[in-house]
C-alpha angles and dihedrals in degrees: 000000000000120000090255092054091046093050090048093048089048097038089231144106096226096114130071106253093219099047130088122232132196113214121205114192109204097175145314107340094352126112143145116227110203120193102214117224094186118090114257105170089232112145121167095353134022125222136145091272095063095054098098093171098091102142100056133041117263116244135206150133130258133220090273092053093253119147118239133190113196121194115222101163131083089253116056124190 
């Protein structure tokens, strides 16, 4: 999701409007929100078509300041 989409979904202004986020849902009321540091090409709406970084993993950091690496290609390492 973009920060704008995430702010709208959470009715908050807690997320940077011009950033892209990955959200992993673990269970009822539990999710990791990962602010991506990798370029995605997503502007106002995030979907799989705007993720232009298909040759390397996406990188980011969650709300607990943990680093993440997310595979988006057909070959993950």
